[in-house]
Every structure is written in C-alpha cells, then in structure tokens.
C-alpha positions in Angstrom: 87.2 101.7 51.5 90.4 100.6 53.3 90.2 100.0 57.0 92.5 102.9 57.9 91.5 105.3 55.1 91.6 108.8 56.6 93.1 107.6 59.9 96.5 109.1 60.7 99.1 107.1 62.6 101.8 108.2 65.0 104.8 106.0 65.6 106.7 106.7 68.8 110.3 106.2 67.7 112.3 108.4 70.1 113.2 106.0 73.0 116.7 105.0 74.0 116.1 101.3 74.0 117.9 100.7 77.2 116.9 97.0 77.4 118.8 96.4 74.2 122.1 98.0 75.3 124.8 98.1 74.1 123.3 97.9 70.6 121.1 100.9 71.0 123.8 103.2 72.4 124.9 104.1 68.8 121.9 102.7 66.9 118.2 103.9 67.2 115.9 101.2 68.4 113.3 101.6 65.6 116.1 100.7 63.1 117.0 97.4 64.9 116.9 94.9 62.0 114.6 91.9 61.5 116.6 90.2 58.8 117.5 93.0 56.5 114.5 95.1 57.4 114.3 97.6 60.3 111.4 96.9 62.7 109.9 100.4 62.0 109.8 99.6 58.3 107.8 96.4 59.1 105.3 98.5 61.0 105.0 101.0 58.2 104.3 98.3 55.6 101.7 96.8 57.9 99.9 100.2 58.2 100.1 100.6 54.5 98.5 97.2 54.0 95.4 98.5 56.0 95.2 101.7 53.9 96.9 104.2 56.2 98.4 107.0 54.1 99.6 109.6 56.7 102.2 108.7 59.4 104.2 110.9 61.7 107.3 109.5 63.5 108.2 111.2 66.8 112.0 111.1 67.1 114.5 111.8 69.9 117.5 109.5 70.5 119.7 109.4 67.4 117.0 111.1 65.3 119.3 112.0 62.5 120.1 108.4 61.8 116.5 107.6 61.5 115.9 110.5 59.2 118.9 109.5 57.1 117.4 106.0 56.7 114.1 107.3 55.4 115.8 109.8 53.1 117.1 106.9 51.1 113.6 105.3 50.9 111.4 108.2 49.9 109.7 106.1 47.2 109.3 102.9 49.2 105.9 103.6 50.6 103.8 104.6 47.6 101.3 107.2 48.5 102.0 107.1 52.2 103.1 110.5 53.5 105.8 110.4 56.2 106.5 113.3 58.6 108.9 113.7 61.4 108.6 115.5 64.7 111.8 115.7 66.8 111.8 116.3 70.5 114.6 118.5 71.8 113.9 117.2 75.3 112.0 114.0 76.2 108.3 114.6 76.8 107.2 111.0 77.5 105.2 108.5 75.6 102.0 110.6 75.8 103.5 114.1 76.0 105.1 113.8 72.6 101.7 113.8 70.9 101.3 117.5 71.7 104.0 118.1 69.1 102.2 116.3 66.3 100.2 118.7 64.1 96.7 118.1 62.7 95.5 115.3 64.9 91.9 116.5 64.5 90.2 113.1 63.9 90.5 109.5 65.2 94.2 108.5 65.1 96.2 105.4 65.9 99.5 105.5 67.9 102.1 102.7 68.5 105.5 102.1 69.8 108.1 101.8 67.1 109.5 98.6 68.4 106.7 96.0 68.1 106.2 93.1 65.7 102.6 92.2 65.3 100.0 90.9 62.9 97.2 92.8 64.7 94.2 93.7 62.6 94.3 97.5 62.7 91.0 97.8 61.1 89.2 95.7 63.7 91.0 97.7 66.4 89.6 101.0 65.0 86.1 99.5 64.5 86.0 98.3 68.1 87.1 101.7 69.3 84.4 103.5 67.5 81.7 100.9 68.5 82.6 101.4 72.1 82.5 105.2 71.9 85.8 105.3 73.8 88.1 108.3 74.1 91.1 105.9 74.1 91.4 102.2 73.2 94.4 100.1 74.2 95.2 96.9 72.3 95.8 94.2 74.9 97.4 90.9 74.9 97.2 88.1 77.5 100.7 87.7 78.9 101.6 84.7 81.1 104.0 85.5 83.9 105.7 82.6 85.7 107.1 83.1 89.2 110.1 80.7 89.2 109.9 80.2 93.0 107.8 78.5 95.6 105.2 80.9 96.8 103.9 80.7 100.4 100.4 81.7 101.5 100.5 82.8 105.2 97.9 83.7 107.7 98.1 86.7 110.1 100.6 85.1 112.5 102.9 83.7 109.9 101.6 80.1 109.8 102.0 78.6 106.3 98.5 77.6 105.0 99.4 76.9 101.4 102.5 76.3 99.2 102.3 76.9 95.5 105.4 75.8 93.4 106.3 78.1 90.5 102.8 79.5 89.9 101.9 81.1 86.6 99.5 84.1 86.3 98.0 85.6 83.2 97.5 89.4 82.9 96.0 91.6 80.2 98.9 93.9 79.1 99.2 96.9 76.8 100.7 96.0 73.4 101.9 99.6 72.9 99.2 100.2 70.2 96.4 102.6 70.8 93.5 104.4 69.2 92.8 108.0 70.3 90.1 110.5 69.9 91.6 114.0 69.3 90.0 115.4 72.5 92.5 113.3 74.5 94.9 116.1 73.6 93.1 118.4 76.0 94.6 116.3 78.8 98.2 116.7 77.5 99.9 119.9 78.4 102.3 121.0 75.6 105.9 120.9 76.7 105.2 118.9 79.9 106.5 115.4 80.4 103.7 112.8 80.4 104.0 109.1 80.1 101.2 107.0 78.7 100.2 105.2 82.1 99.8 108.7 83.7 97.6 109.8 80.8 95.4 106.7 81.2 95.0 107.5 84.9 94.1 111.1 84.2 91.4 110.0 81.8 89.9 107.5 84.2 89.8 110.0 87.0 88.1 112.5 84.7 85.4 109.9 84.0 86.4 109.2 80.4 85.8 105.9 78.7 89.1 104.0 78.2 88.5 100.6 76.4 90.7 97.5 76.3 90.6 95.7 72.9 91.5 92.1 73.6 93.3 90.1 70.9 95.2 86.9 70.6 97.3 88.1 67.7 101.0 87.8 67.4 102.8 90.4 69.5 106.4 90.7 70.3 108.1 93.6 72.1 111.4 94.1 70.3 112.8 96.0 73.3 113.0 92.7 75.2 116.0 90.6 74.2 114.0 87.3 74.3 111.2 88.8 72.1 113.7 90.3 69.7 115.3 86.9 69.2 111.9 85.3 68.5 111.0 88.1 66.2 114.1 87.5 64.1 113.0 83.8 63.7 109.4 84.7 62.8 110.3 87.4 60.3 112.7 85.0 58.5 110.0 82.2 58.4 106.9 84.3 57.6 108.1 87.5 56.0 104.9 88.0 54.0 102.9 87.9 57.2 104.2 91.4 58.0 105.2 93.0 54.7 103.0 94.9 52.3 101.4 92.8 49.5 
C-alpha cells in the first residue's frame, strides 16, 4: 500500500506572489519555472511518488493561465485526478478549503510554491499517531540579526552586548495534514488565513501537532530561496521528480 493511498491533497495555488514581483504580475506563482518545470508540477510529481491520486488546486490570481498549462498535460500524471477550484474573491489560505468538495477523510494541504523532499508518508503517519486535528510540517530556520544587540536593565544601563546574534525558530513549511472536522471551524465565504485557523483550534482545545523535520525545504516565494531552488533542481532533478 502506498503511503498516501486514499489521501487527498489540496495545493493552494491562488496567491499573487508579491515577493517575486515583477515576474508574478503577469505570471502565476505556481508556474514559476525550475529549469523547464513549473514548481507546482514538481510538487505534483512528488505527491504521485507517494501514491496520492486525487489533487485539487485552489486558484485565484491568473487562474486561467494555470488551467491552460494543465490542459496541455492531461496525460502527464498517470492515474492522478486533478481538479480545480477557483475563488472569485480571496478567502485566505484556510478559507479556500471550504470550497473544496469531498474532504471527508484525512487530507494533506500545501502551498503551491515550495520545493521539498519531505517524506509525505512519514508526515501522515506522525499525524495519525498523534491523534491531531491538524499537523504542521516544521523546519528549523536560523535568523541572523545583522546588528549589535544590546541588553539593558530597567534604567537603560547596558549590561550585555551581543554582536550579530543568530536565533533558530521552528517555522511552518506551508505543508499540513488535516482531519476533516477542521472544516467546522472554517465558515464558508469568510476570509480566514491559516495562522488565524491555528489560533481558533488552540483556543477550542484541539490538538495541533508540529512535525519536525530536517528535510530540504525552500520557499519559492522568497527570491533567495528561488535562486537556490533553481540550482538544486538542475543538480538533483531526480530527487524531486517521479520515478
């Protein structure tokens, strides 16, 4: 049995990609190329590798261009069924899930602009073992403050000086596993971003789990990560493609 057999996937592909302007003004972010392959295609092939056969893409900005691309590739994904849901008005990174039909069992959701070699099967297994309503794939992200940081006491006396400190934080990779009852917390037609959904779940006493991983993860929406992703995809194409 494949790791994602029977698990549906939703790819959030409707964002405007403002961090990659001006490229994404006339070009949808999920179709930003890695070599000759759009990043969303790389994600789909990765899902296919793990046995996922049912994927819905939520579309918004320049949706018709994304649909046109996939119309030319209707035989490229074997038995994988692709569906599209188009937002007329933005409903947020969580609100758009209310538009996706038949999410009646555990499902996986991800942003359409990530490059990763995450083990999707291990992510789903951890989610189920934890009995969580929502699991967030997390990555340790170092953040360097390129300044001298002062530690002060109450009256302004300098008690320490730290030159260019670096901190490491667990950050969301934009990849999640949901139980369908999460949808009870999402009001159809209302705008709701993912961080606000997480807070709603926590306040309601629900179990939200963080799945820690040291896998490769690049956020294509960040120019530096996009440049690195181009290099990696050229060097290790088989790492991300279907085999």
